[in-house]
N, CA, C and O of each residue as an XYZ file, in Angstrom:
740
protein
N     139.956     66.527      4.510
C     140.679     65.912      5.611
C     141.118     64.527      5.148
O     140.300     63.748      4.657
N     142.398     64.218      5.302
C     142.909     62.915      4.878
C     142.564     61.858      5.921
O     142.100     62.161      7.020
N     142.806     60.620      5.540
C     142.474     59.503      6.432
C     143.323     59.523      7.701
O     142.844     59.122      8.761
N     144.575     59.982      7.616
C     145.435     60.010      8.797
C     145.037     61.123      9.767
O     145.314     61.023     10.962
N     144.385     62.193      9.266
C     143.978     63.304     10.110
C     142.566     63.136     10.659
O     142.119     63.947     11.470
N     141.868     62.105     10.231
C     140.479     61.910     10.649
C     140.393     61.604     12.141
O     141.150     60.779     12.653
N     139.485     62.259     12.826
C     139.318     62.057     14.257
C     138.297     60.946     14.483
O     137.190     60.985     13.947
N     138.685     59.954     15.287
C     137.797     58.842     15.582
C     137.063     59.122     16.886
O     137.678     59.487     17.888
N     135.750     58.948     16.869
C     134.931     59.179     18.043
C     134.140     57.909     18.317
O     133.484     57.373     17.424
N     134.205     57.426     19.563
C     133.458     56.233     19.944
C     132.377     56.589     20.942
O     132.609     57.363     21.871
N     131.196     56.026     20.751
C     130.088     56.279     21.667
C     129.489     54.944     22.084
O     129.460     53.983     21.315
N     129.016     54.912     23.318
C     128.377     53.725     23.852
C     126.981     54.094     24.342
O     126.819     55.002     25.158
N     125.980     53.385     23.840
C     124.598     53.644     24.227
C     124.037     52.511     25.084
O     122.820     52.392     25.228
N     124.900     51.688     25.648
C     124.450     50.532     26.404
C     123.622     50.933     27.614
O     122.568     50.347     27.860
N     124.073     51.908     28.364
C     123.344     52.304     29.574
C     121.963     52.867     29.225
O     121.007     52.636     29.965
N     121.843     53.584     28.137
C     120.553     54.146     27.752
C     119.575     53.057     27.333
O     118.365     53.221     27.487
N     120.080     51.957     26.809
C     119.200     50.866     26.352
C     118.890     49.862     27.448
O     117.978     49.049     27.294
N     119.618     49.898     28.538
C     119.431     48.942     29.624
C     118.352     49.460     30.568
O     118.534     50.501     31.200
N     117.257     48.763     30.669
C     116.169     49.156     31.560
C     116.097     48.161     32.703
O     115.973     46.960     32.463
N     116.172     48.628     33.934
C     116.078     47.697     35.059
C     114.649     47.180     35.213
O     113.684     47.857     34.860
N     114.540     45.978     35.744
C     113.238     45.403     36.036
C     112.654     46.173     37.219
O     113.255     46.216     38.292
N     111.484     46.781     37.025
C     110.915     47.627     38.064
C     109.499     47.169     38.414
O     108.807     46.523     37.627
N     109.109     47.534     39.625
C     107.755     47.293     40.100
C     107.174     48.674     40.356
O     107.691     49.401     41.205
N     106.118     49.061     39.652
C     105.640     50.419     39.826
C     104.182     50.639     39.523
O     103.648     51.690     39.878
N     103.495     49.689     38.874
C     102.099     49.913     38.525
C     101.213     48.920     39.257
O     101.548     47.744     39.402
N     100.115     49.406     39.698
C      99.122     48.554     40.337
C      98.193     47.986     39.261
O      98.124     48.536     38.162
N      97.477     46.892     39.558
C      96.604     46.296     38.540
C      95.549     47.256     38.002
O      95.138     47.106     36.852
N      95.099     48.223     38.769
C      94.081     49.166     38.293
C      94.682     50.337     37.543
O      94.030     51.375     37.429
N      95.890     50.221     37.028
C      96.603     51.247     36.266
C      97.070     52.402     37.143
O      97.451     53.445     36.612
N      97.054     52.256     38.450
C      97.596     53.284     39.336
C      99.078     53.040     39.587
O      99.599     51.965     39.290
N      99.743     54.034     40.129
C     101.173     53.912     40.407
C     101.402     53.820     41.907
O     100.640     54.375     42.699
N     102.451     53.119     42.283
C     102.848     53.056     43.688
C     103.431     54.408     44.098
O     104.099     55.049     43.287
N     103.200     54.853     45.317
C     103.769     56.131     45.748
C     105.299     56.053     45.776
O     105.872     55.158     46.396
N     105.939     56.985     45.109
C     107.398     57.022     45.062
C     107.988     56.041     44.068
O     109.211     55.946     43.960
N     107.160     55.311     43.341
C     107.632     54.279     42.422
C     107.995     54.848     41.075
O     107.859     56.056     40.881
N     108.432     54.077     40.169
C     108.616     52.624     40.231
C     109.840     52.251     41.068
O     110.777     53.036     41.212
N     109.807     51.039     41.614
C     110.875     50.541     42.469
C     111.593     49.392     41.767
O     110.971     48.564     41.101
N     112.908     49.359     41.931
C     113.666     48.218     41.401
C     113.552     47.062     42.383
O     113.085     47.231     43.510
N     113.978     45.902     41.946
C     113.944     44.719     42.812
C     114.817     44.953     44.058
O     114.460     44.517     45.152
N     115.933     45.623     43.896
C     116.812     45.922     45.035
C     116.101     46.790     46.057
O     116.218     46.557     47.260
N     115.365     47.787     45.590
C     114.643     48.661     46.511
C     113.538     47.909     47.243
O     113.362     48.095     48.447
N     112.796     47.065     46.540
C     111.717     46.301     47.168
C     112.288     45.355     48.215
O     111.745     45.248     49.314
N     113.386     44.663     47.882
C     114.002     43.750     48.847
C     114.523     44.521     50.065
O     114.425     44.029     51.189
N     115.070     45.710     49.858
C     115.543     46.524     50.973
C     114.391     46.922     51.884
O     114.517     46.864     53.107
N     113.268     47.326     51.294
C     112.103     47.700     52.106
C     111.583     46.509     52.913
O     111.284     46.652     54.099
N     111.474     45.347     52.290
C     110.947     44.164     52.974
C     111.884     43.730     54.103
O     111.430     43.464     55.216
N     113.184     43.657     53.824
C     114.151     43.201     54.842
C     114.224     44.198     55.993
O     114.260     43.798     57.156
N     114.246     45.499     55.678
C     114.301     46.513     56.733
C     113.044     46.483     57.591
O     113.128     46.578     58.815
N     111.881     46.351     56.964
C     110.632     46.269     57.717
C     110.633     45.038     58.622
O     110.214     45.119     59.776
N     111.101     43.898     58.107
C     111.179     42.674     58.913
C     112.115     42.835     60.097
O     111.797     42.392     61.201
N     113.260     43.461     59.885
C     114.202     43.690     60.990
C     113.618     44.637     62.042
O     113.829     44.441     63.239
N     112.890     45.654     61.600
C     112.272     46.581     62.557
C     111.191     45.883     63.384
O     111.049     46.154     64.576
N     110.431     44.987     62.753
C     109.401     44.254     63.489
C     110.040     43.311     64.500
O     109.556     43.200     65.626
N     111.126     42.627     64.118
C     111.770     41.674     65.025
C     112.481     42.381     66.193
O     112.570     41.822     67.286
N     112.979     43.582     65.974
C     113.702     44.290     67.037
C     112.854     45.397     67.660
O     113.395     46.353     68.217
N     111.541     45.276     67.570
C     110.627     46.303     68.066
C     110.836     46.577     69.559
O     110.680     47.716     70.001
N     111.175     45.584     70.314
C     111.383     45.770     71.749
C     112.554     46.688     72.075
O     112.581     47.289     73.148
N     113.514     46.806     71.178
C     114.691     47.652     71.418
C     114.421     49.131     71.139
O     114.921     49.990     71.865
N     113.655     49.439     70.124
C     113.527     50.827     69.699
C     112.108     51.399     69.802
O     111.954     52.618     69.731
N     111.089     50.592     69.962
C     109.696     51.070     69.899
C     109.244     51.654     71.235
O     108.546     50.988     71.999
N     109.633     52.877     71.516
C     109.242     53.555     72.752
C     108.627     54.922     72.467
O     108.636     55.801     73.329
N     108.093     55.101     71.261
C     107.616     56.420     70.856
C     106.102     56.486     70.681
O     105.603     57.513     70.222
N     105.358     55.461     71.017
C     103.898     55.454     70.887
C     103.473     55.388     69.438
O     103.848     54.457     68.725
N     102.690     56.367     68.985
C     102.174     56.382     67.610
C     103.294     56.621     66.591
O     103.145     56.281     65.417
N     104.383     57.189     67.023
C     105.516     57.461     66.118
C     106.189     56.166     65.667
O     106.895     56.159     64.659
N     105.983     55.077     66.395
C     106.557     53.786     65.991
C     106.073     53.378     64.605
O     106.858     52.891     63.791
N     104.782     53.574     64.332
C     104.226     53.217     63.035
C     104.870     54.070     61.930
O     105.179     53.551     60.857
N     105.067     55.333     62.174
C     105.681     56.223     61.181
C     107.126     55.791     60.909
O     107.568     55.788     59.760
N     107.855     55.429     61.960
C     109.232     54.970     61.768
C     109.281     53.659     60.980
O     110.176     53.457     60.159
N     108.301     52.756     61.238
C     108.289     51.467     60.523
C     107.974     51.640     59.044
O     108.262     50.744     58.250
N     107.399     52.751     58.660
C     107.114     53.013     57.247
C     108.212     53.880     56.630
O     108.668     53.598     55.523
N     108.636     54.920     57.324
C     109.585     55.876     56.747
C     111.016     55.328     56.631
O     111.704     55.630     55.656
N     111.467     54.545     57.587
C     112.848     54.033     57.531
C     113.041     53.101     56.322
O     114.001     53.297     55.577
N     112.169     52.087     56.088
C     112.363     51.258     54.884
C     112.213     52.044     53.589
O     112.973     51.844     52.642
N     111.208     52.958     53.551
C     111.013     53.733     52.333
C     112.197     54.676     52.095
O     112.620     54.854     50.953
N     112.732     55.277     53.150
C     113.885     56.170     53.020
C     115.125     55.432     52.523
O     115.858     55.948     51.680
N     115.363     54.227     53.042
C     116.511     53.436     52.551
C     116.339     53.069     51.079
O     117.302     53.099     50.313
N     115.114     52.725     50.686
C     114.862     52.401     49.275
C     115.066     53.628     48.397
O     115.594     53.526     47.290
N     114.645     54.789     48.894
C     114.823     56.015     48.121
C     116.305     56.332     47.948
O     116.718     56.760     46.870
N     117.119     56.129     48.995
C     118.564     56.360     48.904
C     119.192     55.391     47.902
O     120.084     55.777     47.147
N     118.734     54.133     47.887
C     119.287     53.146     46.956
C     118.963     53.466     45.501
O     119.673     53.019     44.600
N     117.909     54.227     45.261
C     117.569     54.599     43.882
C     118.703     55.409     43.260
O     118.988     55.265     42.071
N     119.346     56.254     44.052
C     120.377     57.143     43.527
C     121.800     56.668     43.820
O     122.765     57.265     43.341
N     121.929     55.621     44.588
C     123.268     55.102     44.890
C     123.748     54.271     43.701
O     123.043     53.371     43.244
N     124.925     54.567     43.212
C     125.502     53.830     42.083
C     126.949     53.512     42.406
O     127.707     54.385     42.829
N     127.327     52.263     42.205
C     128.710     51.827     42.351
C     129.155     51.312     40.992
O     128.686     50.270     40.533
N     130.042     52.025     40.362
C     130.545     51.653     39.049
C     129.407     51.543     38.031
O     129.436     50.684     37.150
N     128.405     52.419     38.159
C     127.292     52.431     37.221
C     126.229     51.377     37.497
O     125.298     51.225     36.705
N     126.344     50.646     38.600
C     125.372     49.595     38.921
C     124.735     49.887     40.263
O     125.278     50.627     41.083
N     123.565     49.288     40.472
C     122.955     49.472     41.781
C     123.741     48.650     42.809
O     124.428     47.699     42.436
N     123.649     49.001     44.093
C     124.492     48.374     45.114
C     124.354     46.853     45.217
O     125.339     46.166     45.486
N     123.153     46.319     45.007
C     122.985     44.859     45.109
C     123.794     44.142     44.032
O     124.429     43.124     44.309
N     123.776     44.657     42.823
C     124.559     44.031     41.744
C     126.061     44.214     41.977
O     126.853     43.332     41.642
N     126.453     45.356     42.550
C     127.869     45.573     42.844
C     128.352     44.615     43.930
O     129.456     44.079     43.835
N     127.529     44.394     44.968
C     127.902     43.451     46.033
C     127.946     42.033     45.486
O     128.826     41.251     45.846
N     126.995     41.699     44.613
C     126.994     40.368     43.970
C     128.277     40.169     43.157
O     128.905     39.113     43.238
N     128.663     41.169     42.382
C     129.896     41.076     41.592
C     131.114     40.925     42.488
O     132.021     40.153     42.175
N     131.146     41.648     43.594
C     132.258     41.542     44.536
C     132.315     40.149     45.154
O     133.400     39.591     45.317
N     131.170     39.586     45.497
C     131.124     38.232     46.058
C     131.619     37.203     45.036
O     132.397     36.314     45.383
N     131.177     37.316     43.791
C     131.613     36.381     42.752
C     133.114     36.512     42.519
O     133.809     35.507     42.369
N     133.614     37.735     42.489
C     135.046     37.969     42.290
C     135.866     37.366     43.426
O     136.906     36.751     43.190
N     135.391     37.548     44.670
C     136.157     37.035     45.809
C     136.070     35.522     45.942
O     136.949     34.915     46.552
N     135.041     34.900     45.391
C     134.907     33.448     45.508
C     135.485     32.703     44.312
O     135.470     31.472     44.297
N     135.989     33.406     43.321
C     136.580     32.757     42.152
C     137.969     32.256     42.504
O     138.729     32.975     43.151
N     138.328     31.027     42.091
C     139.670     30.518     42.381
C     140.746     31.383     41.723
O     140.524     31.968     40.663
N     141.890     31.454     42.352
C     142.980     32.311     41.858
C     143.492     31.857     40.493
O     143.883     32.690     39.676
N     143.496     30.552     40.237
C     143.985     30.041     38.959
C     142.895     30.009     37.902
O     143.168     29.632     36.763
N     141.670     30.390     38.237
C     140.589     30.400     37.258
C     139.848     29.072     37.224
O     139.977     28.242     38.125
N     139.071     28.893     36.168
C     138.273     27.675     36.012
C     138.600     27.023     34.677
O     138.938     27.694     33.703
N     138.493     25.706     34.656
C     138.686     24.927     33.450
C     137.521     23.961     33.361
O     137.370     23.094     34.222
N     136.693     24.095     32.331
C     135.510     23.264     32.133
C     134.570     23.350     33.329
O     133.963     22.349     33.709
N     134.444     24.529     33.925
C     133.533     24.751     35.028
C     134.054     24.323     36.386
O     133.381     24.540     37.393
N     135.219     23.728     36.443
C     135.792     23.286     37.719
C     136.996     24.159     38.048
O     137.670     24.650     37.143
N     137.276     24.359     39.352
C     138.447     25.177     39.707
C     139.738     24.564     39.168
O     139.967     23.361     39.293
N     140.566     25.400     38.575
C     141.858     24.958     38.054
C     142.849     24.918     39.201
O     143.014     25.910     39.910
N     143.495     23.816     39.389
C     144.475     23.665     40.461
C     145.872     23.564     39.846
O     146.103     22.776     38.930
N     146.773     24.351     40.349
C     148.163     24.272     39.897
C     148.854     23.165     40.689
O     148.727     23.095     41.912
N     149.572     22.319     39.998
C     150.279     21.251     40.692
C     151.446     21.841     41.467
O     152.059     22.824     41.052
N     151.736     21.221     42.598
C     152.844     21.703     43.421
C     154.164     21.402     42.726
O     154.331     20.320     42.162
N     155.092     22.332     42.758
C     156.398     22.056     42.144
C     157.144     20.992     42.937
O     157.098     20.955     44.166
N     157.834     20.125     42.196
C     158.614     19.067     42.833
C     160.077     19.256     42.472
O     160.408     19.714     41.378
N     160.935     18.902     43.393
C     162.360     19.004     43.170
C     162.807     17.815     42.324
O     162.577     16.663     42.691
N     163.433     18.093     41.216
C     163.929     17.033     40.349
C     165.382     16.765     40.718
O     166.216     17.671     40.701
N     165.670     15.529     41.047
C     167.043     15.182     41.408
C     167.630     14.314     40.298
O     167.394     13.107     40.244
N     168.387     14.942     39.428
C     168.989     14.257     38.297
C     170.477     14.570     38.300
O     170.884     15.705     38.546
N     171.265     13.573     38.030
C     172.705     13.760     37.973
C     173.162     13.549     36.541
O     172.760     12.588     35.887
N     173.995     14.443     36.063
C     174.524     14.336     34.711
C     176.046     14.481     34.810
O     176.552     15.460     35.358
N     176.746     13.518     34.285
C     178.195     13.547     34.327
C     178.725     13.593     32.904
O     178.334     12.783     32.063
N     179.603     14.527     32.639
C     180.230     14.639     31.324
C     181.728     14.508     31.523
O     182.326     15.254     32.298
N     182.331     13.559     30.824
C     183.779     13.360     30.897
C     184.410     13.821     29.594
O     183.979     13.431     28.509
N     185.422     14.645     29.711
C     186.133     15.123     28.534
C     187.421     14.328     28.445
O     188.246     14.368     29.358
N     187.598     13.602     27.339
C     188.776     12.746     27.206
C     189.980     13.518     26.710
O     191.083     13.329     27.222
N     189.799     14.370     25.741
C     190.940     15.109     25.227
C     190.448     16.425     24.660
O     189.245     16.681     24.595
N     191.387     17.250     24.255
C     191.046     18.548     23.685
C     190.811     18.443     22.187
O     190.582     19.462     21.535
N     190.860     17.257     21.628
C     190.640     17.091     20.193
C     189.182     17.404     19.862
O     188.280     17.249     20.685
N     188.999     17.842     18.648
C     187.645     18.150     18.194
C     186.940     16.856     17.824
O     187.575     15.939     17.302
N     185.655     16.762     18.080
C     184.927     15.557     17.679
C     184.823     15.485     16.160
O     185.054     16.481     15.473
N     184.484     14.338     15.643
C     184.346     14.202     14.182
C     183.292     15.182     13.664
O     182.492     15.695     14.445
N     183.284     15.445     12.362
C     182.322     16.400     11.799
C     180.888     15.991     12.161
O     180.573     14.809     12.300
N     180.032     17.011     12.309
C     178.654     16.762     12.749
C     177.850     16.011     11.706
O     176.989     15.208     12.066
N     178.096     16.240     10.441
C     177.307     15.544      9.419
C     178.004     14.251      9.032
O     179.210     14.100      9.222
N     177.245     13.341      8.496
C     177.803     12.065      8.071
C     178.274     12.108      6.630
O     178.486     11.057      6.026
N     178.443     13.300      6.060
C     178.861     13.425      4.671
C     180.329     13.843      4.605
O     180.813     14.607      5.440
N     181.004     13.339      3.619
C     182.410     13.663      3.412
C     182.543     14.237      2.011
O     181.969     13.701      1.062
N     183.298     15.327      1.874
C     183.503     15.919      0.550
C     184.541     15.093     -0.198
O     185.584     14.711      0.334
N     184.211     14.844     -1.427
C     185.105     14.046     -2.266
C     185.478     14.881     -3.481
O     184.621     15.523     -4.089
N     186.743     14.871     -3.828
C     187.202     15.630     -4.993
C     186.694     14.943     -6.259
O     186.757     13.719     -6.376
N     186.201     15.723     -7.189
C     185.664     15.207     -8.452
C     186.576     15.648     -9.592
O     187.347     16.597     -9.449
N     186.485     14.984    -10.672
C     187.266     15.423    -11.836
C     186.819     16.806    -12.299
O     185.707     17.234    -11.988
N     187.666     17.499    -13.029
C     187.398     18.865    -13.480
C     186.222     18.921    -14.438
O     185.665     20.001    -14.635
N     185.818     17.813    -15.043
C     184.721     17.839    -16.003
C     183.354     18.025    -15.328
O     182.390     18.407    -15.992
N     183.261     17.764    -14.035
C     181.988     17.948    -13.325
C     181.919     19.404    -12.857
O     182.780     19.841    -12.093
N     180.901     20.169    -13.306
C     180.874     21.587    -12.968
C     180.505     21.887    -11.512
O     181.091     22.800    -10.929
N     179.588     21.183    -10.913
C     179.133     21.516     -9.554
C     179.734     20.554     -8.547
O     180.027     19.398     -8.851
N     179.914     21.080     -7.311
C     180.434     20.212     -6.259
C     179.289     19.398     -5.686
O     178.201     19.927     -5.458
N     179.519     18.152     -5.458
C     178.504     17.280     -4.869
C     179.128     16.551     -3.701
O     180.350     16.459     -3.582
N     178.293     16.049     -2.866
C     178.774     15.286     -1.726
C     178.100     13.935     -1.733
O     177.048     13.751     -2.345
N     178.702     13.011     -1.062
C     178.099     11.695     -0.938
C     178.224     11.255      0.508
O     179.112     11.712      1.227
N     177.340     10.374      0.934
C     177.409      9.920      2.315
C     178.709      9.184      2.587
O     179.274      8.528      1.711
N     179.170      9.313      3.833
C     180.392      8.623      4.229
C     180.122      7.122      4.264
O     179.000      6.683      4.519
N     181.120      6.383      4.016
C     180.988      4.930      4.031
C     180.826      4.455      5.460
O     181.391      5.042      6.382
N     180.054      3.391      5.647
C     179.852      2.821      6.975
C     181.163      2.222      7.458
O     181.959      1.752      6.644
N     181.404      2.228      8.753
C     182.640      1.645      9.270
C     182.720      0.157      8.894
O     181.718     -0.549      8.780
N     183.914     -0.249      8.719
C     184.144     -1.630      8.308
C     183.828     -2.593      9.447
O     183.449     -3.738      9.201
N     183.977     -2.145     10.677
C     183.771     -3.051     11.808
C     182.342     -3.560     11.859
O     182.105     -4.663     12.352
N     181.389     -2.794     11.369
C     180.001     -3.227     11.357
C     179.307     -3.062     12.696
O     178.145     -3.441     12.837
N     180.003     -2.500     13.693
C     179.403     -2.361     15.016
C     178.320     -1.280     15.019
O     177.192     -1.537     15.439
N     178.656     -0.071     14.554
C     177.706      1.044     14.552
C     177.934      1.898     13.320
O     179.050      1.970     12.804
N     176.880      2.543     12.849
C     177.105      3.515     11.763
C     177.769      4.765     12.342
O     177.774      4.953     13.559
N     178.318      5.602     11.501
C     178.991      6.822     11.946
C     177.959      7.749     12.584
O     176.835      7.853     12.093
N     178.334      8.431     13.688
C     177.389      9.334     14.343
C     177.022     10.500     13.428
O     177.841     10.951     12.627
N     175.790     10.983     13.552
C     175.310     12.042     12.675
C     175.432     13.419     13.314
O     175.530     14.411     12.592
N     175.431     13.514     14.622
C     175.525     14.816     15.280
C     176.690     14.805     16.259
O     177.252     13.757     16.577
N     177.040     16.011     16.731
C     178.123     16.118     17.706
C     177.772     15.427     19.016
O     178.644     14.856     19.671
N     176.500     15.475     19.399
C     176.067     14.818     20.628
C     176.185     13.308     20.496
O     176.627     12.631     21.425
N     175.788     12.777     19.339
C     175.918     11.339     19.131
C     177.380     10.917     19.144
O     177.716      9.840     19.635
N     178.263     11.783     18.593
C     179.680     11.465     18.618
C     180.205     11.466     20.043
O     181.007     10.603     20.402
N     179.771     12.416     20.862
C     180.189     12.475     22.253
C     179.710     11.249     23.017
O     180.475     10.661     23.781
N     178.471     10.861     22.827
C     177.942      9.683     23.495
C     178.647      8.418     23.045
O     178.891      7.516     23.846
N     178.975      8.352     21.757
C     179.696      7.181     21.254
C     181.089      7.103     21.869
O     181.578      6.017     22.182
N     181.730      8.273     22.041
C     183.072      8.253     22.634
C     183.005      7.872     24.114
O     183.945      7.266     24.629
N     181.912      8.214     24.813
C     181.754      7.813     26.213
C     181.524      6.320     26.333
O     181.992      5.692     27.283
N     180.802      5.743     25.373
C     180.542      4.296     25.414
C     181.825      3.501     25.195
O     181.972      2.395     25.715
N     182.760      4.068     24.420
C     183.998      3.340     24.114
C     184.922      3.265     25.336
O     185.719      2.333     25.444
N     184.829      4.213     26.238
C     185.762      4.237     27.380
C     185.350      3.296     28.475
O     186.030      3.203     29.497
């Protein structure tokens, strides 16, 4: 098989190597029932149990069954969270990522601070160009070709002589020539 026909295969073992922090063993080497539990599951059980205790007056009308509900509802929610995955992550990490994404500034961050785009401002500039005639401006370069005797094999150029008036040197570009012609008028 040649190099151009070779099939490239990519594999990722990141998920297999990533172990979540779990709570599952008791100090006497025993295991928690239904464990091990992730931090998300433990927090869900604690928060749900606390909410059930605080709202006991609303739902606790079943006698001895109240105790069973206070144990089974938090444990059942934790058990459901064990198998719930959003984009390969447990729900608490997915909600955290969503919160971070929604609280990030739209322009991003620069050196840890929110990047702010400056407001656009209207630039009020006036530019006036006056055309004096249809004549072409002087050559763009300040060099003038000079005829040489036949004994010189290559053509050479030399800089143009400075104006005799001594006021300004000859313009070097077409823009400088245009500006110079505007100053004269």
